C-alpha positions in Angstrom: -14.6 1.6 17.4 -14.1 5.3 18.1 -14.5 7.1 14.8 -13.3 10.3 16.4 -9.8 8.9 16.7 -9.5 8.2 13.0 -7.7 10.9 10.9 -10.6 11.1 8.4 -13.1 12.1 11.0 -11.1 13.7 13.8 -12.3 17.3 13.1 -15.9 16.5 12.4 -18.7 17.3 14.8 -20.3 14.5 16.7 -23.5 14.8 14.8 -21.6 14.3 11.5 -19.8 11.3 12.8 -23.1 9.8 14.0 -24.6 10.2 10.6 -21.5 8.6 8.9 -21.8 5.7 11.2 -25.3 5.0 9.9 -23.9 4.2 6.4 -20.7 2.6 7.4 -19.8 -1.1 8.1 -17.1 -2.0 10.5 -15.7 -5.4 9.4 -13.4 -7.6 11.4 -11.4 -9.5 8.9 -9.0 -12.5 9.1 -5.7 -13.0 7.3 -6.3 -13.7 3.6 -9.9 -12.4 3.7 -10.7 -10.4 0.5 -11.5 -6.7 1.0 -12.5 -6.3 -2.7 -11.9 -7.9 -6.0 -10.5 -6.5 -9.2 -13.3 -5.1 -11.5 -15.7 -4.8 -8.6 -17.8 -1.6 -8.5 -16.3 0.9 -6.1 -19.4 1.6 -4.0 -17.5 1.9 -0.8 -14.5 3.8 0.6 -12.3 1.3 2.4 -10.5 2.6 5.5 -8.0 0.3 7.0 -7.8 0.9 10.8 -6.1 -2.3 12.1 -3.9 -4.9 10.5 -2.1 -4.8 7.1 -3.5 -5.2 3.6 -2.2 -5.8 0.1 -3.3 -4.7 -3.3 -2.3 -7.2 -5.9 -2.9 -8.6 -9.4 -2.6 -12.1 -10.7 -0.6 -12.7 -13.9 -1.4 -15.2 -16.7 0.8 -17.8 -15.0 -1.1 -17.5 -11.7 1.6 -15.5 -9.9 0.5 -13.0 -7.4 2.1 -9.6 -8.0 1.8 -7.2 -5.1 1.4 -3.6 -6.1 1.2 -1.9 -2.8 1.0 -2.7 0.9 -1.1 -0.7 3.3 -0.7 0.0 7.0 -3.2 1.6 9.3 -4.7 4.1 9.2 -5.1 4.3 5.5 -7.6 4.7 2.7 -7.4 1.9 0.1 -8.0 2.6 -3.7 -10.1 5.7 -3.0 -9.3 7.0 -6.5 -11.6 4.3 -8.0 -14.5 5.7 -6.0 -13.8 9.3 -7.1 -13.4 8.3 -10.7 -16.3 5.8 -10.7 -14.1 3.1 -12.2 -14.0 -0.6 -11.2 -11.2 -1.5 -8.8 -8.0 -2.0 -10.9 -6.7 -4.8 -8.6 -7.6 -7.2 -5.8 -7.2 -6.3 -2.1 -6.8 -8.9 0.7 -5.7 -8.8 4.3 -2.2 -9.8 5.2 -3.1 -10.1 8.9 -6.2 -10.0 11.0 -7.6 -6.5 11.1 -10.5 -4.1 10.8 -11.7 -2.2 7.7 -14.5 0.4 7.7 -16.6 0.3 4.6 -18.2 3.7 3.9 -20.9 4.2 1.3 -19.3 6.7 -1.0 -22.3 8.3 -2.5 -23.6 9.2 1.0 -20.2 10.3 2.2 -19.6 12.7 -0.7 -21.4 15.6 1.0 -18.9 15.5 3.8 -16.0 16.1 1.4 -17.2 19.7 1.3 -15.8 20.0 4.8 -12.3 21.2 4.4 -10.6 18.9 6.9 -12.1 15.8 5.3 -11.2 16.9 1.8 -7.6 17.7 2.9 -7.3 14.2 4.5 -8.4 12.5 1.3 -6.2 14.7 -0.9 -3.2 13.9 1.4 -3.9 10.2 1.1 -4.0 10.4 -2.7 -0.9 12.5 -2.9 1.1 10.0 -0.9 0.1 7.2 -3.3 0.9 9.4 -6.3 4.3 10.2 -4.8 5.0 6.6 -4.2 4.2 5.6 -7.8 6.0 8.6 -9.2 9.1 7.6 -7.3 9.0 4.1 -8.7 8.6 5.5 -12.3 11.5 7.9 -11.9 13.7 5.2 -10.4 13.0 3.0 -13.4 14.0 5.7 -15.8 17.2 7.1 -14.3 18.8 4.5 -11.9 20.9 1.5 -12.8 19.4 -1.8 -11.6 21.5 -2.3 -8.5 21.0 1.3 -7.3 17.2 1.0 -8.0 17.0 -2.1 -5.8 19.2 -0.5 -3.1 16.9 2.6 -3.1 13.8 0.5 -2.8 15.2 -1.3 0.2 16.2 2.0 1.8 12.8 3.6 1.2 10.7 0.5 1.9 12.6 -1.8 4.3 9.4 -3.4 5.7 8.0 -4.0 2.2 11.3 -5.5 1.1 11.2 -8.0 4.0 7.5 -8.8 3.5 7.1 -9.0 -0.2 8.0 -12.0 -2.4 10.9 -11.5 -4.8 8.8 -11.8 -7.9 6.5 -9.0 -6.5 9.5 -6.8 -5.9 10.8 -7.6 -9.4 7.4 -6.7 -10.9 7.3 -3.3 -9.0 10.8 -2.4 -10.1 10.3 -3.7 -13.7 13.2 -6.1 -13.7 13.5 -9.9 -14.2 13.3 -12.1 -11.1 16.6 -13.7 -12.0 18.2 -10.2 -12.3 16.9 -9.3 -8.9 18.4 -12.5 -7.4 21.8 -11.7 -8.8 21.7 -8.1 -7.6 20.6 -9.1 -4.1 23.7 -11.3 -3.8 25.8 -8.1 -4.4 23.9 -6.3 -1.6 24.4 -9.3 0.6 28.1 -9.3 0.0 28.2 -5.6 0.9 26.6 -6.4 4.3 23.4 -4.5 3.5 21.1 -7.4 3.6 21.3 -11.0 5.0 19.6 -14.2 4.3 18.1 -16.4 7.1 15.8 -19.3 6.7 15.5 -18.6 3.0 14.3 -15.1 3.6 16.2 -11.8 3.1 16.2 -9.2 5.8 17.7 -5.7 6.1 21.0 -6.0 8.1 22.3 -2.4 7.8 20.0 0.1 6.1 22.3 3.1 6.6 25.1 1.3 4.9 23.2 1.7 1.6 24.1 5.4 1.6 27.8 4.5 1.9 27.7 2.7 -1.4 24.9 4.3 -3.5 23.8 7.8 -4.4 20.6 8.9 -6.1 
């Protein structure tokens, strides 16, 4: 694993990288392996460098509700480490992959280096922008447009996530989502194969919806 190729470390000197390696653990994980559990203490920064991961909660009926999916390279739940609060949800791998676990207390001194600080801030801002977009969509868009925008902005997530997870993210009932997906299917935007929806024509969304 070449740390120098990873966005968080690319502008650090070799001596700094070598020091970080001493308190970092490179973990090769299998699909469904747990990265961390909800309420676990955030002693590590988790940096996804290969594979995909999901952050999720489990409701009182045992349903898994996916909050966000992560693709490499990406920091996962770094805000918990900064705020010193337990992880607010579970994280598990959706494929085989590699996660670097970095002891946060030992890493903090490197945040004084501008490039590292900017990389972490950029990661946090992307997550905030994603969440803010979801909140704004819930407030101002009608249900069908909200679903269409989610598909347009997140085609991979739409195809990967289960319908009850999408419904939870968009704050709508699963049965409502099913009805609205039929409308989008009739418009030729999505299609259903082998009991799974896929995006047929993403650009067609803009022909029918405005936001």
